C-alpha positions as CSV (number, residue, x, y, z in Angstrom):
1,X,-14.2,-19.5,26.8
2,X,-11.2,-18.7,23.8
3,X,-7.6,-19.1,25.1
4,X,-5.2,-16.2,24.8
5,X,-3.3,-18.2,22.3
6,X,-6.4,-18.4,19.9
7,X,-7.6,-15.2,20.3
8,X,-3.9,-14.2,19.0
9,X,-4.2,-16.3,16.6
10,X,-7.2,-15.1,14.7
11,X,-6.3,-11.3,15.5
12,X,-2.9,-12.5,13.6
13,X,-5.6,-13.8,10.9
14,X,-7.3,-10.2,10.5
15,X,-4.2,-8.1,10.8
16,X,-2.4,-10.0,7.6
17,X,-4.8,-10.2,5.5
18,X,-5.6,-6.2,6.2
19,X,-1.2,-5.3,5.6
20,X,-1.6,-8.3,2.3
21,X,-4.5,-4.6,1.2
22,X,-2.5,-2.4,2.4
23,X,-0.6,-3.8,-0.1
24,X,-1.7,-4.0,-2.8
25,X,-3.5,0.0,-2.7
26,X,0.6,0.8,-2.5
27,X,0.7,-0.6,-6.2
28,X,-2.8,1.0,-7.1
29,X,-1.4,3.8,-5.8
30,X,1.3,3.8,-8.1
31,X,-0.1,2.5,-11.0
32,X,-1.1,4.9,-14.6
33,X,-4.0,6.2,-13.9
34,X,-6.2,4.2,-17.0
35,X,-4.8,1.0,-15.6
36,X,-5.6,1.8,-12.2
37,X,-7.8,-1.0,-11.0
38,X,-9.8,-0.9,-7.7
39,X,-7.0,-2.4,-4.7
40,X,-8.2,-6.4,-3.6
41,X,-7.4,-8.6,-1.3
42,X,-6.8,-11.7,0.4
43,X,-7.4,-14.0,3.5
44,X,-4.8,-16.4,4.9
45,X,-6.4,-19.4,6.1
46,X,-4.4,-21.2,9.4
47,X,-7.2,-22.7,10.9
48,X,-6.1,-26.7,10.2
49,X,-2.6,-26.0,11.1
50,X,-0.6,-26.5,14.3
51,X,0.9,-23.0,14.7
52,X,2.7,-24.2,17.5
53,X,5.8,-26.0,14.8
54,X,8.1,-25.4,12.0
55,X,5.2,-26.9,9.6
56,X,2.4,-25.4,10.5
57,X,4.5,-22.1,10.4
58,X,6.8,-23.3,7.5
59,X,2.7,-24.0,5.7
60,X,1.4,-20.2,6.6
61,X,4.1,-18.4,5.7
62,X,4.6,-20.7,2.6
63,X,0.7,-18.8,1.9
64,X,1.7,-15.2,3.0
65,X,4.1,-15.5,0.3
66,X,1.5,-16.6,-2.2
67,X,-1.2,-14.6,-1.3
68,X,0.9,-11.3,-1.0
69,X,1.9,-12.9,-4.9
70,X,-1.4,-13.2,-6.0
71,X,-3.0,-9.7,-4.8
72,X,0.2,-7.9,-5.5
73,X,0.0,-9.1,-9.5
74,X,-0.4,-7.2,-11.6
75,X,-0.2,-8.0,-15.3
76,X,2.4,-5.2,-16.7
77,X,4.7,-6.5,-18.5
78,X,7.4,-3.7,-18.6
79,X,10.0,-2.7,-16.2
80,X,7.3,-0.1,-14.4
81,X,4.8,-2.3,-13.6
82,X,7.3,-5.1,-12.8
83,X,9.1,-3.2,-10.3
84,X,5.6,-2.4,-8.4
85,X,4.5,-5.4,-8.4
86,X,7.9,-6.9,-6.8
87,X,8.6,-3.8,-4.2
88,X,4.5,-4.7,-3.2
89,X,4.9,-8.3,-2.8
90,X,7.9,-8.1,-0.8
91,X,6.3,-5.0,1.7
92,X,3.3,-6.4,1.7
93,X,4.5,-10.5,3.4
94,X,8.0,-8.1,5.5
95,X,4.3,-6.2,6.9
96,X,2.9,-9.3,7.0
97,X,5.8,-11.2,9.2
98,X,6.4,-8.1,11.2
99,X,3.0,-7.7,12.1
100,X,2.2,-12.3,12.7
101,X,5.9,-11.8,15.1
102,X,3.8,-9.2,17.7
103,X,2.0,-11.6,18.2
104,X,3.9,-14.6,18.3
105,X,4.0,-16.2,15.4
106,X,7.5,-17.7,14.2
107,X,8.0,-17.5,10.6
108,X,10.7,-18.9,8.0
């Protein structure tokens, strides 16, 4: 039988992936039509982490940031593209953290 904390952590993982995908969709919707590509998503794994300690939570937070940077990368060099990418990253991280915090994750 799974414990409540195990179920919670699994829910957090699924939700984080969904939130990051939503951030990518936001950027894809604001990109020029000729540069549009299918939204990308990634899964942030935490199965190897102990979220009961600071090191595990810090590692998960770093993985969330890296995933947001990866899925929000748009390869654009102009100011509009870089601004959209930065906004996507901020929003994806913020939404992932809010979701994770609502499930008991206390990241940095």
